[in-house]
N, C-alpha and C positions, 0 to 999 in steps of 0.2 A: 222717066228713069231718074233715080237719085243721082245727084252730082255735087261736086264741091265747087263753090264759087268764092273767090277772095274779094272781100270788100274792105276798102281802106277806111281808116278812122275819119278821114276828110269826107268821104262819101256818107258816112253815118251822120257826121255833124251837119252836113248839108241837108240830109233828109229830116233832121230834127229841128231845123232853124225856126219854123213857126212855133213849135211847142216850147222851145227854149225862150223865145221872145215872149210867149204868153206867161211862162213861169216868172221871168224877170218883171214883166208888167204887173203881175199879181203881187209879187213881193213889194214892189214900189207902192201899190195901192194900199196894202196892209200897213206898211210903215207910215203912210200919210194919214191913215185913220187911227193909228196908235196914239194913246195919250202921250203928251210931250215928255213926261218924266221917264216913261218906259222906253220911248223911242230914243232918248238920250243914252240910256243904258245899252240899248242894242247897238247904237252907232259907236259907242265906246268899247264895249266888250265883244261885239260881234254876234253872229248867229251860227247855229250848228245845224248842218244838213243831216237828215236821216232818211231811211227808205232807199229804194232802188235808184232813184234819181241822183242820190248823193254819190253813187258809184260811177256816174258818167265822168269820163276823164276831164279834168280841169273845170268841172262845174263850180267848185268853190271859188276858183280864180275868176271865172266869168262873172259870178255874182259880185265879188269884191271889186272887180274892175268897172262894171257897169253901174253898180249902185253906190259904191264907195263905202260899203259896210264890210268889216272883216268877216270872213266866212270860213267855217271849218267843217270837216267831215267827221261825224260821230264815230267812235269806236264801234265796230260791228253795226253799221247803219241798218242792215236788214232786220236786226233783232230789237231795235229800239222800242217799237210799239209793244212787242211781247213782254219785254223787260219792264216797261212802264206799267202795263196792265197787271203784271205779276206783283209789282210793288204796291199798286193800289189795292189789289185783292188781299195781300198780306197785311195791309194796314187799313182795312176797310173802315174801322171805327174812326180813323183820322179823316178819311176822305168822304165819308158818308154824307155829311152835310153839303159839301161842294157838289157831289153827284146829284143829290136831291134838288138843290137850287137850280141846277142847269136844265132841269126838265121843262 
């Protein structure tokens, strides 16, 4: 039978610990493999979170605290990919070369 169960944010955080640790480790690895001049820009200006993970409470603060990089949540993070894809499609002539080179 259906029923309602209350789950605290602490319980959710505990359940996601391994995944959060993996996200943090992946960000660290990507930053280590990033060219120094770009990494310096990221360290200075920060990174923007998009997608559903960006909506996890205090995710930006967790990344800032553990990695030391300023981190911000994008406006409407769930729509970032759609908006970016739309921008590329509207300006396909500008992005065509980049798209073709990455194949």
